[in-house]
C-alpha positions as CSV (number, residue, x, y, z in Angstrom):
1,M,-17.4,-6.4,14.3
2,A,-15.5,-3.3,13.8
3,E,-18.0,-1.9,16.4
4,D,-16.3,-3.2,18.9
5,Y,-13.1,-0.7,18.3
6,I,-12.2,2.5,18.5
7,L,-10.3,4.0,16.0
8,N,-9.9,7.6,14.8
9,D,-11.6,9.6,12.6
10,H,-11.4,9.0,9.1
11,N,-11.6,12.2,6.6
12,K,-11.3,10.5,3.4
13,E,-13.9,8.7,1.1
14,E,-11.3,6.7,-1.3
15,F,-12.4,4.3,-4.3
16,P,-12.2,0.8,-3.0
17,P,-10.6,-0.8,-5.9
18,A,-7.5,2.2,-6.4
19,H,-6.7,2.5,-2.5
20,T,-6.0,-1.6,-2.5
21,A,-4.2,-1.1,-5.6
22,E,-2.1,1.6,-3.8
23,H,-1.5,-1.1,-1.1
24,L,-0.3,-3.6,-3.4
25,L,1.8,-0.8,-5.4
26,N,3.6,0.2,-1.6
27,Q,4.8,-3.5,-1.1
28,L,5.6,-4.4,-4.9
29,M,7.9,-1.4,-5.1
30,V,9.5,-2.1,-1.7
31,R,10.6,-5.6,-3.2
32,M,11.4,-4.2,-6.4
33,F,13.3,-1.0,-5.3
34,G,14.0,-1.7,-1.5
35,C,12.7,1.6,-1.1
36,E,10.3,2.8,1.7
37,R,6.1,3.0,1.2
38,S,5.1,6.2,-0.4
39,K,4.2,9.0,1.8
40,N,2.9,11.2,-1.3
41,A,0.1,9.4,-2.4
42,H,-2.9,10.9,-4.1
43,I,-5.5,8.1,-5.0
44,E,-8.8,8.9,-6.9
45,R,-11.3,7.4,-9.2
46,K,-10.3,8.8,-12.2
47,K,-6.2,8.8,-12.1
48,S,-4.5,8.7,-8.9
49,K,-0.1,9.9,-8.4
50,I,2.1,8.3,-6.1
51,S,5.8,9.0,-5.5
52,Y,8.9,6.8,-4.5
53,I,12.0,7.9,-3.6
54,L,14.8,5.5,-5.1
55,E,18.5,5.2,-5.5
56,R,17.9,5.7,-9.8
57,K,15.3,6.5,-12.2
58,P,14.0,3.0,-13.8
59,D,14.1,2.3,-17.3
60,R,11.3,1.8,-19.3
61,K,12.0,-1.8,-18.6
62,A,10.9,-1.7,-15.0
63,E,8.6,0.4,-15.7
64,K,6.5,-2.0,-17.9
65,E,7.3,-4.7,-14.9
66,I,5.5,-2.7,-12.8
67,E,2.7,-2.7,-14.4
68,R,2.8,-6.4,-15.2
69,R,3.6,-7.2,-11.4
70,M,0.5,-5.4,-10.3
71,N,-1.8,-7.1,-12.7
72,E,-0.5,-10.4,-11.9
73,L,-1.5,-9.3,-8.2
74,I,-4.8,-8.7,-9.1
75,E,-5.5,-11.3,-11.0
76,E,-4.1,-13.7,-8.3
77,D,-7.4,-12.7,-6.1
78,L,-5.6,-12.3,-2.9
79,P,-8.2,-12.3,-0.2
80,V,-7.9,-8.7,1.5
81,A,-8.4,-9.1,5.5
82,F,-8.6,-6.6,8.4
83,E,-7.1,-7.3,11.6
84,F,-7.3,-5.1,15.4
85,V,-4.4,-5.2,17.7
86,T,-3.3,-3.0,20.2
87,R,-0.3,-0.7,20.5
88,A,1.4,-3.2,22.1
89,E,0.2,-6.3,20.1
90,L,1.4,-4.6,16.9
91,E,5.2,-3.8,18.5
92,G,5.0,-7.4,19.3
93,L,4.0,-9.0,15.7
94,I,6.9,-6.2,14.2
95,M,9.5,-7.9,16.9
96,S,8.7,-11.3,16.0
97,A,8.4,-11.3,12.6
98,D,10.7,-13.2,9.7
99,P,13.0,-10.6,8.5
100,D,11.2,-11.4,4.9
101,S,7.8,-11.1,5.6
102,P,5.2,-8.3,5.3
103,D,5.0,-8.2,8.7
104,A,8.6,-6.8,9.2
105,Q,8.0,-4.2,7.4
106,L,5.1,-2.3,10.2
107,S,6.2,0.3,11.8
108,L,4.3,2.5,15.1
109,D,6.7,5.6,13.1
110,R,4.4,5.8,10.3
111,L,1.2,6.3,12.4
112,P,-0.4,9.5,13.0
113,D,0.5,11.2,16.6
114,N,-3.1,11.2,17.6
115,A,-3.5,6.8,16.4
116,S,-6.1,5.3,18.6
117,E,-4.9,2.8,20.8
118,T,-6.7,0.3,18.4
119,I,-4.5,0.2,15.0
120,R,-6.2,-2.0,11.9
121,L,-3.9,-4.2,9.7
122,V,-5.1,-4.5,6.5
123,R,-3.7,-7.7,4.7
124,I,-3.8,-8.7,1.2
125,G,-3.0,-12.6,1.3
126,D,0.7,-12.7,2.1
127,F,1.5,-9.8,0.2
128,D,1.1,-7.2,2.0
129,V,0.6,-6.0,5.7
130,C,-0.3,-2.2,6.5
131,P,-1.9,-0.1,9.6
132,C,-5.2,1.8,7.4
133,I,-8.3,3.1,8.0
134,G,-9.2,3.0,4.9
135,K,-12.2,1.8,2.3
136,H,-10.6,-1.8,0.2
137,V,-12.4,-4.1,-2.0
138,R,-12.6,-7.8,-0.4
139,S,-10.2,-9.4,-2.9
140,T,-7.7,-7.9,-5.4
141,S,-9.7,-9.5,-8.5
142,Q,-13.0,-6.8,-8.2
143,I,-9.6,-3.9,-8.2
144,G,-9.7,-4.5,-12.2
145,R,-6.5,-3.8,-14.8
146,F,-3.9,-1.4,-13.5
147,E,-2.9,1.0,-15.9
148,M,0.3,3.0,-15.7
149,L,-0.1,6.3,-17.7
150,G,3.1,7.5,-17.1
151,T,5.8,8.4,-14.6
152,N,8.7,11.1,-14.1
153,W,11.7,11.7,-12.4
154,D,12.8,14.3,-10.4
155,E,17.0,13.8,-10.3
156,E,17.4,16.5,-7.5
157,N,14.9,14.5,-5.2
158,R,15.6,11.4,-6.7
159,S,11.3,10.9,-6.8
160,F,9.9,8.9,-9.1
161,R,6.3,9.6,-9.5
162,I,4.1,6.7,-11.3
163,R,0.7,8.2,-12.6
164,F,-2.1,5.0,-13.0
165,K,-5.7,4.3,-13.1
166,I,-8.1,1.4,-12.5
167,V,-10.3,0.1,-15.3
């Protein structure tokens, strides 16, 4: 089916469980802290790191809650599905979205300048949707367990970095 669509070339070879966890973590952080999705992520098989711009440094209780909720989402066995839309269809989807749905957070601004006319959306249950051409698992139960390895806070830049691994 994907052969019918012309998409951008992809230069990464993701580890699907960690890459899918990145999508979950992005949406979880948006919901918990009202921040944007990360623009600074390094996702690998052994250890990953991802940063968010936040108003304040999360306390230890909030960090534990991130880890707990991530593992709860993984255990929910949410389906991971793909949808192909044109730029025009994506604009319509954004405009007609319920403000509380993940579709309302979609944006053409985050697409690369050379993005193809056809956009692949990755949907994780009703929890998240994001344009992406990377590799993913079929359902969240295939991710494994999310372990937070540590965090760093950069006060000057208001940047909260999470280091994690998938076990």
